[in-house]
Chimera marker file (.cmm) of the C-alpha trace (Angstrom):
<marker_set name="trace">
<marker id="1" x="0.600" y="3.175" z="105.206" r="1" g="1" b="0" radius="0.5"/>
<marker id="2" x="2.886" y="0.502" z="103.907" r="1" g="1" b="0" radius="0.5"/>
<marker id="3" x="1.920" y="1.580" z="100.388" r="1" g="1" b="0" radius="0.5"/>
<marker id="4" x="3.384" y="5.076" z="100.985" r="1" g="1" b="0" radius="0.5"/>
<marker id="5" x="-0.039" y="6.703" z="101.282" r="1" g="1" b="0" radius="0.5"/>
<marker id="6" x="-0.862" y="8.497" z="104.507" r="1" g="1" b="0" radius="0.5"/>
<marker id="7" x="-4.327" y="7.457" z="105.638" r="1" g="1" b="0" radius="0.5"/>
<marker id="8" x="-6.521" y="9.146" z="108.201" r="1" g="1" b="0" radius="0.5"/>
<marker id="9" x="-7.531" y="5.821" z="109.781" r="1" g="1" b="0" radius="0.5"/>
<marker id="10" x="-3.862" y="4.947" z="110.329" r="1" g="1" b="0" radius="0.5"/>
<marker id="11" x="-3.311" y="8.197" z="112.205" r="1" g="1" b="0" radius="0.5"/>
<marker id="12" x="-6.414" y="7.550" z="114.333" r="1" g="1" b="0" radius="0.5"/>
<marker id="13" x="-5.152" y="4.056" z="115.120" r="1" g="1" b="0" radius="0.5"/>
<marker id="14" x="-1.770" y="5.443" z="116.205" r="1" g="1" b="0" radius="0.5"/>
<marker id="15" x="-3.460" y="8.225" z="118.194" r="1" g="1" b="0" radius="0.5"/>
<marker id="16" x="-5.490" y="5.619" z="120.095" r="1" g="1" b="0" radius="0.5"/>
<marker id="17" x="-2.426" y="3.424" z="120.609" r="1" g="1" b="0" radius="0.5"/>
<marker id="18" x="-0.484" y="6.350" z="122.087" r="1" g="1" b="0" radius="0.5"/>
<marker id="19" x="-3.365" y="7.184" z="124.441" r="1" g="1" b="0" radius="0.5"/>
<marker id="20" x="-3.669" y="3.534" z="125.468" r="1" g="1" b="0" radius="0.5"/>
<marker id="21" x="0.000" y="2.589" z="125.884" r="1" g="1" b="0" radius="0.5"/>
<marker id="22" x="1.634" y="5.975" z="126.354" r="1" g="1" b="0" radius="0.5"/>
<marker id="23" x="2.535" y="8.025" z="129.388" r="1" g="1" b="0" radius="0.5"/>
<marker id="24" x="0.217" y="10.891" z="130.337" r="1" g="1" b="0" radius="0.5"/>
<marker id="25" x="2.060" y="14.210" z="130.434" r="1" g="1" b="0" radius="0.5"/>
<marker id="26" x="-0.391" y="16.919" z="131.425" r="1" g="1" b="0" radius="0.5"/>
<marker id="27" x="-3.006" y="17.113" z="128.673" r="1" g="1" b="0" radius="0.5"/>
<marker id="28" x="-1.153" y="14.846" z="126.240" r="1" g="1" b="0" radius="0.5"/>
<marker id="29" x="0.231" y="11.326" z="125.964" r="1" g="1" b="0" radius="0.5"/>
<marker id="30" x="3.680" y="10.246" z="124.759" r="1" g="1" b="0" radius="0.5"/>
<marker id="31" x="4.751" y="6.894" z="123.352" r="1" g="1" b="0" radius="0.5"/>
<marker id="32" x="8.025" y="6.170" z="121.514" r="1" g="1" b="0" radius="0.5"/>
<marker id="33" x="8.695" y="9.873" z="121.101" r="1" g="1" b="0" radius="0.5"/>
<marker id="34" x="5.322" y="10.620" z="119.497" r="1" g="1" b="0" radius="0.5"/>
<marker id="35" x="2.890" y="12.823" z="121.395" r="1" g="1" b="0" radius="0.5"/>
<marker id="36" x="-0.888" y="12.813" z="121.057" r="1" g="1" b="0" radius="0.5"/>
<marker id="37" x="-3.328" y="15.428" z="122.271" r="1" g="1" b="0" radius="0.5"/>
<marker id="38" x="-6.798" y="16.699" z="121.431" r="1" g="1" b="0" radius="0.5"/>
<marker id="39" x="-8.897" y="19.788" z="121.984" r="1" g="1" b="0" radius="0.5"/>
<marker id="40" x="-11.638" y="19.964" z="124.601" r="1" g="1" b="0" radius="0.5"/>
<marker id="41" x="-14.327" y="18.306" z="122.459" r="1" g="1" b="0" radius="0.5"/>
<marker id="42" x="-12.099" y="15.813" z="120.621" r="1" g="1" b="0" radius="0.5"/>
<marker id="43" x="-12.896" y="17.100" z="117.131" r="1" g="1" b="0" radius="0.5"/>
<marker id="44" x="-9.310" y="18.176" z="116.513" r="1" g="1" b="0" radius="0.5"/>
<marker id="45" x="-6.377" y="15.942" z="117.412" r="1" g="1" b="0" radius="0.5"/>
<marker id="46" x="-2.632" y="16.378" z="117.018" r="1" g="1" b="0" radius="0.5"/>
<marker id="47" x="0.241" y="13.959" z="116.645" r="1" g="1" b="0" radius="0.5"/>
<marker id="48" x="3.655" y="15.543" z="117.107" r="1" g="1" b="0" radius="0.5"/>
<marker id="49" x="7.168" y="14.218" z="116.647" r="1" g="1" b="0" radius="0.5"/>
<marker id="50" x="10.154" y="16.567" z="116.787" r="1" g="1" b="0" radius="0.5"/>
<marker id="51" x="9.398" y="19.315" z="114.204" r="1" g="1" b="0" radius="0.5"/>
<marker id="52" x="6.474" y="17.417" z="112.630" r="1" g="1" b="0" radius="0.5"/>
<marker id="53" x="2.821" y="18.038" z="113.453" r="1" g="1" b="0" radius="0.5"/>
<marker id="54" x="-0.148" y="16.179" z="112.049" r="1" g="1" b="0" radius="0.5"/>
<marker id="55" x="-3.495" y="17.835" z="112.661" r="1" g="1" b="0" radius="0.5"/>
<marker id="56" x="-6.448" y="15.453" z="112.467" r="1" g="1" b="0" radius="0.5"/>
<marker id="57" x="-9.632" y="17.310" z="111.636" r="1" g="1" b="0" radius="0.5"/>
<marker id="58" x="-13.310" y="16.458" z="111.456" r="1" g="1" b="0" radius="0.5"/>
<marker id="59" x="-14.625" y="14.612" z="108.361" r="1" g="1" b="0" radius="0.5"/>
<marker id="60" x="-11.409" y="12.605" z="107.851" r="1" g="1" b="0" radius="0.5"/>
<marker id="61" x="-9.269" y="15.574" z="106.869" r="1" g="1" b="0" radius="0.5"/>
<marker id="62" x="-5.715" y="16.041" z="108.062" r="1" g="1" b="0" radius="0.5"/>
<marker id="63" x="-2.751" y="18.343" z="107.621" r="1" g="1" b="0" radius="0.5"/>
<marker id="64" x="0.922" y="17.353" z="107.813" r="1" g="1" b="0" radius="0.5"/>
<marker id="65" x="3.580" y="19.984" z="108.518" r="1" g="1" b="0" radius="0.5"/>
<marker id="66" x="7.285" y="19.467" z="109.112" r="1" g="1" b="0" radius="0.5"/>
<marker id="67" x="10.537" y="21.381" z="108.753" r="1" g="1" b="0" radius="0.5"/>
<marker id="68" x="12.921" y="18.546" z="107.914" r="1" g="1" b="0" radius="0.5"/>
<marker id="69" x="12.280" y="15.724" z="105.462" r="1" g="1" b="0" radius="0.5"/>
<marker id="70" x="14.334" y="13.344" z="107.627" r="1" g="1" b="0" radius="0.5"/>
<marker id="71" x="11.927" y="13.950" z="110.527" r="1" g="1" b="0" radius="0.5"/>
<marker id="72" x="9.038" y="12.964" z="108.279" r="1" g="1" b="0" radius="0.5"/>
<marker id="73" x="10.901" y="9.808" z="107.204" r="1" g="1" b="0" radius="0.5"/>
<marker id="74" x="11.650" y="8.844" z="110.835" r="1" g="1" b="0" radius="0.5"/>
<marker id="75" x="8.033" y="9.440" z="111.801" r="1" g="1" b="0" radius="0.5"/>
<marker id="76" x="6.802" y="7.415" z="108.837" r="1" g="1" b="0" radius="0.5"/>
<marker id="77" x="8.961" y="4.452" z="109.901" r="1" g="1" b="0" radius="0.5"/>
<marker id="78" x="7.696" y="4.700" z="113.490" r="1" g="1" b="0" radius="0.5"/>
<marker id="79" x="4.083" y="4.824" z="112.324" r="1" g="1" b="0" radius="0.5"/>
<marker id="80" x="4.571" y="1.785" z="110.103" r="1" g="1" b="0" radius="0.5"/>
<marker id="81" x="6.145" y="-0.176" z="112.958" r="1" g="1" b="0" radius="0.5"/>
<marker id="82" x="3.252" y="0.714" z="115.274" r="1" g="1" b="0" radius="0.5"/>
<marker id="83" x="0.668" y="-0.278" z="112.665" r="1" g="1" b="0" radius="0.5"/>
<marker id="84" x="2.495" y="-3.573" z="112.120" r="1" g="1" b="0" radius="0.5"/>
<marker id="85" x="1.826" y="-4.420" z="115.789" r="1" g="1" b="0" radius="0.5"/>
<marker id="86" x="-1.892" y="-4.577" z="115.001" r="1" g="1" b="0" radius="0.5"/>
<link id1="1" id2="2" r="1" g="1" b="0" radius="0.2"/>
<link id1="2" id2="3" r="1" g="1" b="0" radius="0.2"/>
<link id1="3" id2="4" r="1" g="1" b="0" radius="0.2"/>
<link id1="4" id2="5" r="1" g="1" b="0" radius="0.2"/>
<link id1="5" id2="6" r="1" g="1" b="0" radius="0.2"/>
<link id1="6" id2="7" r="1" g="1" b="0" radius="0.2"/>
<link id1="7" id2="8" r="1" g="1" b="0" radius="0.2"/>
<link id1="8" id2="9" r="1" g="1" b="0" radius="0.2"/>
<link id1="9" id2="10" r="1" g="1" b="0" radius="0.2"/>
<link id1="10" id2="11" r="1" g="1" b="0" radius="0.2"/>
<link id1="11" id2="12" r="1" g="1" b="0" radius="0.2"/>
<link id1="12" id2="13" r="1" g="1" b="0" radius="0.2"/>
<link id1="13" id2="14" r="1" g="1" b="0" radius="0.2"/>
<link id1="14" id2="15" r="1" g="1" b="0" radius="0.2"/>
<link id1="15" id2="16" r="1" g="1" b="0" radius="0.2"/>
<link id1="16" id2="17" r="1" g="1" b="0" radius="0.2"/>
<link id1="17" id2="18" r="1" g="1" b="0" radius="0.2"/>
<link id1="18" id2="19" r="1" g="1" b="0" radius="0.2"/>
<link id1="19" id2="20" r="1" g="1" b="0" radius="0.2"/>
<link id1="20" id2="21" r="1" g="1" b="0" radius="0.2"/>
<link id1="21" id2="22" r="1" g="1" b="0" radius="0.2"/>
<link id1="22" id2="23" r="1" g="1" b="0" radius="0.2"/>
<link id1="23" id2="24" r="1" g="1" b="0" radius="0.2"/>
<link id1="24" id2="25" r="1" g="1" b="0" radius="0.2"/>
<link id1="25" id2="26" r="1" g="1" b="0" radius="0.2"/>
<link id1="26" id2="27" r="1" g="1" b="0" radius="0.2"/>
<link id1="27" id2="28" r="1" g="1" b="0" radius="0.2"/>
<link id1="28" id2="29" r="1" g="1" b="0" radius="0.2"/>
<link id1="29" id2="30" r="1" g="1" b="0" radius="0.2"/>
<link id1="30" id2="31" r="1" g="1" b="0" radius="0.2"/>
<link id1="31" id2="32" r="1" g="1" b="0" radius="0.2"/>
<link id1="32" id2="33" r="1" g="1" b="0" radius="0.2"/>
<link id1="33" id2="34" r="1" g="1" b="0" radius="0.2"/>
<link id1="34" id2="35" r="1" g="1" b="0" radius="0.2"/>
<link id1="35" id2="36" r="1" g="1" b="0" radius="0.2"/>
<link id1="36" id2="37" r="1" g="1" b="0" radius="0.2"/>
<link id1="37" id2="38" r="1" g="1" b="0" radius="0.2"/>
<link id1="38" id2="39" r="1" g="1" b="0" radius="0.2"/>
<link id1="39" id2="40" r="1" g="1" b="0" radius="0.2"/>
<link id1="40" id2="41" r="1" g="1" b="0" radius="0.2"/>
<link id1="41" id2="42" r="1" g="1" b="0" radius="0.2"/>
<link id1="42" id2="43" r="1" g="1" b="0" radius="0.2"/>
<link id1="43" id2="44" r="1" g="1" b="0" radius="0.2"/>
<link id1="44" id2="45" r="1" g="1" b="0" radius="0.2"/>
<link id1="45" id2="46" r="1" g="1" b="0" radius="0.2"/>
<link id1="46" id2="47" r="1" g="1" b="0" radius="0.2"/>
<link id1="47" id2="48" r="1" g="1" b="0" radius="0.2"/>
<link id1="48" id2="49" r="1" g="1" b="0" radius="0.2"/>
<link id1="49" id2="50" r="1" g="1" b="0" radius="0.2"/>
<link id1="50" id2="51" r="1" g="1" b="0" radius="0.2"/>
<link id1="51" id2="52" r="1" g="1" b="0" radius="0.2"/>
<link id1="52" id2="53" r="1" g="1" b="0" radius="0.2"/>
<link id1="53" id2="54" r="1" g="1" b="0" radius="0.2"/>
<link id1="54" id2="55" r="1" g="1" b="0" radius="0.2"/>
<link id1="55" id2="56" r="1" g="1" b="0" radius="0.2"/>
<link id1="56" id2="57" r="1" g="1" b="0" radius="0.2"/>
<link id1="57" id2="58" r="1" g="1" b="0" radius="0.2"/>
<link id1="58" id2="59" r="1" g="1" b="0" radius="0.2"/>
<link id1="59" id2="60" r="1" g="1" b="0" radius="0.2"/>
<link id1="60" id2="61" r="1" g="1" b="0" radius="0.2"/>
<link id1="61" id2="62" r="1" g="1" b="0" radius="0.2"/>
<link id1="62" id2="63" r="1" g="1" b="0" radius="0.2"/>
<link id1="63" id2="64" r="1" g="1" b="0" radius="0.2"/>
<link id1="64" id2="65" r="1" g="1" b="0" radius="0.2"/>
<link id1="65" id2="66" r="1" g="1" b="0" radius="0.2"/>
<link id1="66" id2="67" r="1" g="1" b="0" radius="0.2"/>
<link id1="67" id2="68" r="1" g="1" b="0" radius="0.2"/>
<link id1="68" id2="69" r="1" g="1" b="0" radius="0.2"/>
<link id1="69" id2="70" r="1" g="1" b="0" radius="0.2"/>
<link id1="70" id2="71" r="1" g="1" b="0" radius="0.2"/>
<link id1="71" id2="72" r="1" g="1" b="0" radius="0.2"/>
<link id1="72" id2="73" r="1" g="1" b="0" radius="0.2"/>
<link id1="73" id2="74" r="1" g="1" b="0" radius="0.2"/>
<link id1="74" id2="75" r="1" g="1" b="0" radius="0.2"/>
<link id1="75" id2="76" r="1" g="1" b="0" radius="0.2"/>
<link id1="76" id2="77" r="1" g="1" b="0" radius="0.2"/>
<link id1="77" id2="78" r="1" g="1" b="0" radius="0.2"/>
<link id1="78" id2="79" r="1" g="1" b="0" radius="0.2"/>
<link id1="79" id2="80" r="1" g="1" b="0" radius="0.2"/>
<link id1="80" id2="81" r="1" g="1" b="0" radius="0.2"/>
<link id1="81" id2="82" r="1" g="1" b="0" radius="0.2"/>
<link id1="82" id2="83" r="1" g="1" b="0" radius="0.2"/>
<link id1="83" id2="84" r="1" g="1" b="0" radius="0.2"/>
<link id1="84" id2="85" r="1" g="1" b="0" radius="0.2"/>
<link id1="85" id2="86" r="1" g="1" b="0" radius="0.2"/>
</marker_set>
């Protein structure tokens, strides 16, 4: 993601990191303000941060939705910092 391209594998890495290091809150996990959850079979996963939602779908497809560009920029910085820990 450091090349300004959103990659599915980066989102999966962050999803796993949140589940591993985050706090369980009901059916989801939270770490550094980012929440991760999945449906009952794990084929659809969601990362949420403020008004931003990333839906991770089967076959490496994903959808990014947000209301405010600044939320996307904040999220992007957080994701990059988490990936840099790897």
